[in-house]
N, C-alpha and C positions, 0 to 999 in steps of 0.2 A: 248849473246842476244838470249834468248829463249822465253820471254814473253814481247811483244812490244805493247805499247799503243801509237797510233798516234792520235793527236788532233790538231785542228786548225779551222780557219774560213772556211766556204763554199768557194770553189774555190781556196783554198790554196795549193792543190795538195796532200791531204791525201791519196786518192785512188791510185793515180799514185805512190806515195812513197811506199804504202803498197804492191802494186803489184810488184814493182821493188825489194823491200826487200824480198818479198816472193820468187821470182825467185832465188835470190842470196843465201838465207838461206834454201830453200827447205821447206817453210812453206806456206800453203794456207791461204791468208788473209781473214778476216771476215769484211765486210762493214756493219756497224750498220744501215745505211739508208735502206739497203735491208732487214733487219730483222724487223725494226720498222714500215715501211710503207708497205701496200699491193699494188696491182696493181692499185687500185683506190685512192691511197694516204691516206688511212685511217690508223691511228696509232694503234699500238698494245697497249693493256692495260699496264700502267706504271709498275705495279707489275710483270706482265708476262715478260715484257721487262727486268726488273732488274733480275728476276729469270733466264732468258735465259743467261744473261751475267754472273751471278754467276756460272752457269754451264760451260760456255765457258772458263772461267779463271782457271778451274780446270785441263785443259789439260796441259801437260808438255811444249808444245811449241805452241805459237800463235802470230798472229799479228791481232790486232783489230783497225780499224780506225773509227773515229766518235767523235762527241762532246757529246751531251746529258749530260749536267752538273749534272743533278739530279742523274744519275747513274755512273758518272765518278769515284767516290771513289772506286767502285767495281773493276774497271780496274786498277786504280792507286795502290791500295793496293796489287794487285797480280803481277804487272809488275816488270820486272827487268830493263826495258828500257822504258823511256817515251820520245817521240819526239813531241815537240810542234812547229807547223808551225805558227810562229807569223809574218805573212807577212802584208804589208800595204794593206789597203782596196782597193785601185785602182788596185793592183796586183791581188787580189782575184776576183774583178769584171771582170778583163780581163780574168782570168781563167774560170770564169762562161761563159763569152761570147764565148771563144774558145770551151768549152765543149758543149755549145748549138749548135754551128756550126758543131762540130764533130759528134754529135749524132742527128743532124737535129731536135733538140727539142723534141726528142722522148724518147723511153725506153733505159735505160742504161743496156745493156745485162750483163755486168760484175758486176754491182752493184745490179741490180734488182729493180730499181725505175725509175719512170718517171721524166724527167727533168722539174720540175715545178718552174718557176721563177715568183715571184710576186713583187710588189713594196715594200711590207713588208720585203721580203727576201733581196732585194737590200739595203734597209735601215739598216737591220740587219748587212749585210756585211760591209757596209760603216761605221757603228758605232762599229764594233766588237772590235777593238783594244782599244777603249775608254771605252766601257761598259762591254764586256764579258771577254776580256783577263785578266783584273785584278782578276776577279773571278776564272778563270782557274788557274792563278798563285797561288792564295791562296789554291785552291784544291790540286794542285801539292805539295805545301809546307806542307800541312796538312796530305796528304794521300800517297804520293809516297815513303815514308820511305827511304830505301837505294837504290832505283832505280837510275840508271844513267839517268839524265835529260839532254836532248839535245834540245836547242832552236835554230831553224833555222829561220832567218829573211829575207832571200832572196831566190829566186828560184836557184840562182847560188850556194848558201850554201847547198841547198838540193842536187844538182847535185854533188857537191864536197863530201858531206857525202856519197852518193851512191858509188862514186869512191873509197873512203877509205874502205867501207864495202866490195866492190868487190875485192879489193886488199887483204884485210884480209882473205876473203873466199878462194881466190886463193892460198895464202900462206899456209893456214891451210890444204887445199886439197893436196898441194904438200908435206907438212910435213907428212901427213898420208901415202902418196904413198911411200916416201923415207923410212919411218918406216917399212912399209909392205915389201919393197924390201930387207931390211936388216934382217928382221925377218925370 
């Protein structure tokens, strides 16, 4: 796992998962919301945003979290691992509420954007699985190539996945240490 695209509904835990994987794998994650929006919640020009992503995916190792279906093929085509957080709407809404409380409705220092919740955003989250998830699945099927695709449908599945990656990273580090000791 060197080039990881994490996608899913708002509030599904993309940023948490990318930070956790980043720590385990030694990769600094990129949060697309922080690149797309400025401090005043003004979006970057779509072509500039796509060009920025084309540049990001040329790195040998990366973790990029975010949706942005219009530019998702850029990340999918370059990824060796795609993680789709396909959680129920109510779980994502609860995640948004928790994030709102944690950041007191203000700036996300780790992501770089203001926590802006509107009724349109709530409706988007509520309807994500019905409206957006099928489109995301098609994009994955059409553009992910030989990437390993991991679909996580519960928060507990995400925790279990992190535990497995942590164990694999630990075993890999131990194997390197033993090899160095013998060499």
